[in-house]
C-alpha positions in Angstrom: 42.5 6.8 -23.3 40.9 4.4 -20.9 41.1 5.2 -17.2 41.8 1.6 -16.0 38.7 1.8 -13.8 37.8 -1.9 -14.3 34.5 -3.5 -13.3 34.4 -4.3 -9.7 33.6 -8.0 -9.9 36.2 -8.9 -12.4 34.4 -8.2 -15.7 36.0 -6.6 -18.7 37.6 -3.2 -18.0 35.1 -0.3 -18.3 36.0 2.2 -21.0 35.7 5.4 -19.0 37.6 8.5 -19.7 39.7 10.0 -17.0 37.9 13.3 -17.4 34.6 11.7 -16.2 36.1 11.0 -12.8 36.6 14.4 -11.5 34.7 15.3 -8.3 32.2 17.4 -10.2 31.7 14.8 -12.9 31.1 12.1 -10.3 28.5 14.2 -8.5 26.9 15.1 -11.8 26.6 11.4 -12.8 24.9 10.6 -9.5 22.5 13.6 -9.7 21.7 12.7 -13.3 20.7 9.3 -12.1 18.7 10.7 -9.3 16.7 13.0 -11.6 16.1 10.5 -14.4 15.8 7.1 -12.6 14.3 7.7 -9.2 11.0 9.0 -7.9 12.2 12.3 -6.5 9.0 12.8 -4.7 9.5 9.6 -2.7 13.3 9.9 -2.2 14.8 13.2 -1.1 18.2 14.3 -2.3 19.6 13.8 1.2 18.2 10.2 1.3 19.7 9.5 -2.1 23.1 10.9 -1.0 23.0 8.7 2.2 22.5 5.6 0.0 25.3 6.6 -2.3 27.4 6.8 0.8 26.3 3.4 2.1 26.9 1.7 -1.2 30.4 3.3 -1.7 31.3 2.2 1.8 30.4 -1.4 1.1 31.9 -1.4 -2.4 35.2 0.1 -1.2 35.3 -2.3 1.8 35.0 -5.2 -0.7 37.6 -3.8 -3.1 40.1 -3.3 -0.2 39.7 -7.0 0.8 40.4 -8.1 -2.8 43.7 -6.4 -3.1 46.8 -8.6 -3.4 49.0 -9.7 -0.6 49.9 -7.3 2.2 47.8 -4.6 0.6 44.6 -6.4 1.4 42.5 -5.3 4.3 40.2 -7.4 6.4 36.6 -6.3 5.5 34.4 -4.9 8.2 31.2 -6.1 6.4 30.6 -9.9 6.1 32.7 -11.6 3.5 31.1 -11.4 0.0 28.5 -9.0 1.3 28.9 -6.7 -1.7 28.9 -9.4 -4.5 25.8 -11.0 -2.9 24.1 -7.7 -2.6 24.7 -6.9 -6.3 22.8 -10.1 -7.3 19.6 -9.2 -5.3 16.5 -7.4 -6.3 12.9 -6.7 -5.1 12.0 -8.2 -1.6 15.3 -10.0 -1.4 17.3 -6.8 -1.9 15.2 -5.0 0.8 15.6 -7.8 3.2 19.3 -8.2 2.5 20.0 -4.5 3.0 17.9 -4.3 6.2 19.8 -7.3 7.7 23.2 -5.8 6.6 22.4 -2.3 7.9 21.3 -3.7 11.2 24.4 -5.8 11.6 26.8 -3.0 10.7 24.9 -0.5 12.7 24.9 -2.6 15.9 26.2 -0.4 18.8 27.4 -3.4 20.9 31.0 -3.5 19.8 32.7 -5.4 22.6 33.5 -8.3 20.2 34.0 -6.2 17.0 36.0 -3.0 17.7 36.8 -2.9 14.0 33.2 -2.0 13.4 33.3 1.2 15.4 33.4 3.4 12.2 30.7 1.3 10.5 28.5 1.5 13.5 28.4 5.3 13.1 27.7 5.1 9.3 24.9 2.6 9.6 23.3 3.5 12.9 19.5 3.5 12.4 20.1 3.2 8.7 17.0 2.0 6.7 16.8 1.1 3.0 14.4 2.9 0.7 10.8 1.6 0.8 10.1 -1.8 -0.7 8.5 -0.2 -3.8 11.7 1.7 -4.6 13.9 -1.5 -4.8 13.9 -1.4 -8.6 15.5 2.0 -8.5 18.0 1.0 -5.8 19.0 -2.1 -7.7 19.6 0.0 -10.8 21.8 2.4 -8.7 23.8 -0.6 -7.5 24.3 -2.5 -10.8 24.7 0.6 -13.1 26.4 3.3 -11.1 28.4 1.5 -8.3 29.2 -2.1 -9.1 30.7 -1.8 -12.6 33.6 0.3 -11.5 36.7 0.0 -9.3 36.3 2.9 -7.0 39.8 2.5 -5.4 41.1 3.7 -8.8 39.3 7.0 -8.5 41.7 9.6 -7.1 41.0 10.0 -3.4 40.8 13.8 -3.6 38.2 13.6 -6.4 36.0 11.1 -4.5 36.0 13.3 -1.5 35.3 16.4 -3.6 32.3 14.6 -5.2 30.8 13.8 -1.8 31.4 17.4 -0.5 29.8 18.8 -3.6 26.7 16.6 -3.2 26.5 17.6 0.4 26.4 21.3 -0.7 23.7 20.4 -3.2 21.6 19.1 -0.2 22.0 22.3 1.8 18.3 23.2 1.7 17.4 19.9 3.4 20.3 20.2 5.9 19.3 23.8 6.7 15.7 22.6 7.2 16.8 20.6 10.3 15.7 23.5 12.5 15.4 21.3 15.6 19.2 20.7 15.7 20.3 24.0 14.2 22.3 22.5 11.3 23.9 24.6 8.6 26.7 24.2 6.1 29.7 26.5 6.6 31.1 28.0 3.3 34.5 26.5 2.5 36.3 29.8 1.8 35.5 30.9 5.4 36.9 27.7 6.8 40.0 27.9 4.6 40.7 31.4 5.9 40.2 30.2 9.5 42.7 27.3 9.1 45.3 29.8 7.8 44.9 32.2 10.7 45.0 29.4 13.2 48.1 28.0 11.5 46.7 24.5 11.2 49.5 22.0 10.4 50.3 18.3 10.2 51.3 18.2 13.9 47.9 19.3 15.1 45.0 17.4 16.6 41.8 19.2 15.4 38.4 18.8 17.0 34.9 20.1 16.5 32.4 19.3 19.3 29.4 20.2 17.0 30.7 18.9 13.7 27.5 18.6 11.6 28.5 17.2 8.3 32.2 17.4 9.1 33.0 20.4 6.9 35.3 22.0 9.5 37.3 18.8 9.9 37.7 18.4 6.1 39.0 22.0 5.8 41.5 21.3 8.6 42.5 18.0 6.9 43.4 19.7 3.7 45.4 22.3 5.6 47.3 19.6 7.4 47.7 17.5 4.2 49.4 20.4 2.4 52.5 19.8 4.5 52.4 16.1 5.2 51.0 13.2 3.2 50.6 10.9 6.3 48.4 12.0 9.2 47.8 9.9 12.4 44.3 8.4 12.8 43.7 10.6 15.8 44.3 13.9 13.8 40.6 14.6 13.5 37.8 14.2 16.0 34.2 15.4 16.0 30.9 14.8 17.7 27.3 15.8 17.1 23.9 15.3 18.6 22.3 14.3 15.3 22.9 10.7 14.2 22.3 11.6 10.6 24.9 14.4 10.7 27.4 12.0 12.3 26.8 9.5 9.5 27.4 12.2 6.8 30.4 13.6 8.6 31.9 10.1 8.9 31.3 9.4 5.2 32.7 12.8 4.4 35.9 12.1 6.3 36.3 8.5 5.0 35.9 9.5 1.3 38.3 12.4 1.7 41.0 10.7 3.6 40.9 7.1 2.5 41.4 6.0 6.1 40.9 2.2 6.9 37.3 1.5 7.8 38.5 -0.7 10.7 40.3 2.3 12.4 38.7 4.0 15.4 35.8 6.3 14.5 36.8 9.9 14.2 33.1 11.0 14.8 30.9 10.2 17.8 27.2 10.6 18.5 27.3 12.6 21.7 26.2 15.7 23.6 29.5 17.3 24.2 28.1 20.0 26.4 27.5 17.4 29.0 31.2 16.4 29.1 34.1 18.0 30.8 36.4 17.2 27.9 36.7 19.1 24.6 35.1 16.3 22.5 34.2 12.7 23.1 37.2 10.4 22.2 37.8 6.7 22.5 41.0 6.2 24.5 43.4 7.5 21.9 45.2 9.6 24.4 45.6 12.4 21.8 45.4 16.0 23.2 43.6 18.5 21.0 45.6 21.5 19.8 43.1 23.2 17.6 39.3 23.6 17.8 37.0 24.9 15.0 33.3 25.0 15.8 30.2 26.5 14.2 27.6 25.5 16.8 23.9 25.7 16.3 22.6 29.3 16.6 19.5 28.6 18.6 18.3 29.7 22.0 15.9 26.8 22.8 16.9 23.3 23.6 18.3 21.2 26.4 20.6 23.0 28.7 23.7 21.3 30.1 23.1 19.4 33.3 24.4 21.7 36.1 25.4 18.7 38.2 27.7 17.5 35.4 29.0 21.0 34.3 29.9 22.7 37.5 32.9 24.1 35.6 30.7 26.4 33.5 30.9 30.1 34.2 27.2 30.6 33.5 24.4 28.7 31.6 23.3 30.4 28.4 22.1 29.5 24.9 23.8 27.0 22.6 26.4 29.2 21.0 27.3 30.8 24.4 27.7 27.3 26.0 29.8 25.9 23.2 32.1 29.0 23.4 32.7 28.5 27.1 32.9 24.7 26.8 35.9 25.1 24.5 37.5 27.9 26.5 37.2 25.8 29.7 38.1 22.3 28.4 40.9 23.0 25.9 44.4 22.4 27.2 46.8 25.3 27.6 48.2 26.6 24.3 45.4 25.2 22.2 44.0 27.5 19.5 40.3 27.9 18.7 38.0 29.6 16.3 34.3 29.6 17.3 31.4 31.0 15.3 29.0 33.2 17.4 26.0 35.4 16.6 25.9 39.1 17.5 23.8 38.2 20.6 26.7 36.3 22.2 29.0 39.4 21.7 26.6 41.9 23.2 23.9 40.1 25.3 23.7 40.4 29.0 23.4 37.7 31.7 25.2 34.5 30.8 26.7 35.9 27.6 28.3 38.8 29.5 29.7 36.5 32.2 31.2 34.3 29.5 32.8 37.2 27.7 34.4 38.5 30.8 35.8 35.1 31.8 36.9 34.5 28.2 39.0 37.7 28.1 40.6 36.8 31.5 41.4 33.2 30.8 42.2 33.2 27.0 44.1 35.4 24.6 41.1 36.5 22.5 43.2 38.1 19.7 40.9 38.3 16.7 37.2 38.9 15.9 36.0 38.4 12.3 32.7 40.1 11.5 31.3 37.9 8.7 29.3 39.2 5.8 25.5 39.2 6.1 23.5 36.5 4.3 26.5 34.1 4.5 24.5 31.1 5.8 21.7 29.8 3.7 18.3 31.3 4.8 19.7 32.4 8.1 19.1 36.0 9.0 21.3 35.9 12.1 24.5 37.9 11.8 27.6 35.8 12.5 31.1 36.3 13.7 34.2 34.2 14.4 36.1 34.6 17.7 39.7 33.5 17.6 41.5 32.7 20.9 44.3 30.8 22.5 43.9 29.0 25.8 46.3 30.8 28.2 47.8 30.3 31.6 46.3 32.7 34.2 48.6 35.5 35.1 49.8 35.7 38.7 49.0 39.4 38.7 45.4 38.7 37.9 45.6 40.7 34.7 43.5 39.4 31.7 45.2 37.0 29.4 43.9 39.2 26.5 45.8 42.4 25.9 44.4 43.5 22.6 41.5 42.3 20.4 41.8 43.0 16.7 38.5 43.3 14.9 38.2 42.7 11.1 35.0 44.0 9.5 34.1 41.8 6.5 30.5 42.8 6.9 30.0 46.4 6.1 29.1 46.8 2.4 29.1 43.0 1.9 26.1 40.8 1.5 26.5 37.2 0.2 24.2 34.3 -0.4 25.2 30.7 -1.0 23.5 30.7 -4.4 23.3 34.1 -6.1 26.5 35.7 -4.7 28.6 33.1 -2.8 31.8 34.1 -1.0 35.1 33.2 -2.6 38.6 32.6 -1.3 39.5 36.1 -2.6 36.9 37.7 -0.3 39.1 36.7 2.7 42.5 37.4 1.3 42.8 40.8 2.9 41.6 39.4 6.3 44.3 36.7 6.2 47.0 39.1 5.1 45.9 41.6 7.9 46.0 38.9 10.6 49.3 37.3 9.4 51.6 40.0 8.1 55.0 38.8 6.8 56.8 40.4 9.8 54.7 38.4 12.3 51.7 38.8 14.5 53.2 41.8 16.3 53.4 43.7 13.1 49.6 43.9 12.6 48.6 47.4 11.6 45.2 49.1 11.5 43.3 49.8 8.3 39.8 50.9 7.5 38.6 47.3 8.1 41.0 46.2 10.8 41.1 47.9 14.2 42.7 47.2 17.6 40.9 47.5 20.9 42.7 47.3 24.3 41.3 44.9 26.8 40.9 47.7 29.3 38.7 49.6 26.8 36.6 46.5 26.4 36.2 45.6 30.1 35.2 49.2 30.8 32.4 49.1 28.2 28.8 48.3 29.3 28.4 44.5 29.7 31.9 44.0 28.3 30.4 44.1 24.8 32.4 42.6 22.0 30.1 44.0 19.3 32.9 46.1 18.0 33.2 47.8 14.7 36.3 48.4 12.6 34.9 50.1 9.5 35.1 53.9 9.4 31.8 54.3 7.6 28.4 53.9 9.1 27.2 50.3 9.0 24.0 50.2 7.0 21.2 47.8 8.1 21.3 44.7 5.8 18.3 42.5 6.3 18.8 40.4 3.2 16.2 39.7 0.4 12.5 39.4 1.1 12.8 35.6 0.7 15.5 35.5 3.3 13.4 37.6 5.6 10.4 35.4 5.1 12.5 32.3 6.0 13.8 34.0 9.1 10.3 34.8 10.2 9.3 31.2 9.6 12.2 30.0 11.7 11.3 32.3 14.6 7.7 31.1 14.4 8.9 27.4 14.5 10.9 28.2 17.6 8.0 30.0 19.2 5.7 27.1 18.4 8.1 24.7 20.1 8.1 26.8 23.2 4.3 26.9 23.3 4.1 23.2 22.8 6.4 22.6 25.8 4.1 24.9 27.9 1.0 23.1 26.7 2.4 19.7 27.5 3.2 20.8 31.0 -0.3 22.0 31.7 -2.6 19.7 33.7 -5.0 17.5 31.8 -8.2 19.1 33.1 
């Protein structure tokens, strides 16, 4: 049976079986092309994926403009940009792409507000080197142009892009300078369930990376409502490449019009007294999910701009307090933090004390070790609700429930990845059928009173729930070696800063 996925420029219908257009099948087709038709030494997997994203954006933009009557959408790219591109090769293709990327990536949008989304996707975009144009032309004319991509089920197109992002995790994790990492989807799905994310929510992530958190929230919202407002998702990141990938991730999952306001911004959100940079939508966030960079070095927030901060600490400490301070009353949040944020002194201790007093910090999830690719840092998720300060001065938090998914569990993203089932007991423990008040203790789930926590040294939140002794789990020798390498890279960066500050003589 033919799929009806006709050739994009009006040629005879392509005889493609429906089974070939699942998310995994689409990803496999592209990776097969990458392995067999490109110079993998000259073009990285991430560079290849970016170009697949660019080309799908341009092809879909053209297809939407070709739809009949009221279903047609005004293209954000120049008219006939795609048909003309499909006819180019060699120097002409390189020049054409460079010109098109520059035009769409232009950040001066006063006369083209419809290109806000395109400006994020194509910002600083560069085509492959001139000697790779034969490969790029083949990608265009064999893998993209022949097919009508609007006929591909939206869920499968988004699933394909997410799968390809996961396949690039090594390159994403290697971006040590910005602390990027991919968050496993089973963890995010459990988080959206505990937060009760629904279609009425406005979900933000001030350090969105590739947008995985926002995609998980989107699927949770979509389960109850087929139509979501354009402002339902908002993210920001310091890394232009991550913003590009996050934008493409959202566009290919949601099918939102390319002329809509951009849901992702390139911005340093720690310098803003708002939860995430937005563009005049007026939407008030109700949910925040954030897995910030776990790194201690880097630019600190400008004290003159953030006089609302309780203290100035490392990146995860600052993102935690950023959300606790800027979210509106009643907003729910889940923030990933390393063990150091739960037990460290100084700024971390000050933030914990204020967090307990100003928010209902109701749940702490201690994640399994080895969860993040080649990261040796132990991670947790703090769940809280922004609360109204009590006139009595009592802390907004009454009890903190700690779920230990760490003891006895070690996962890696390749050999032993986490699954949805790994978090079923956590979700059931947090959300019993009788309601939140019916939570009961178990060997992995324990309740601590806020008085008990505040009385502990440094108000430590490094709390255990498991009744057995927690064994040290340092991961495999390879993971340990990568962790040592990361630490050496950070140390080298610090020494470089010191050397640059020394006088020339």
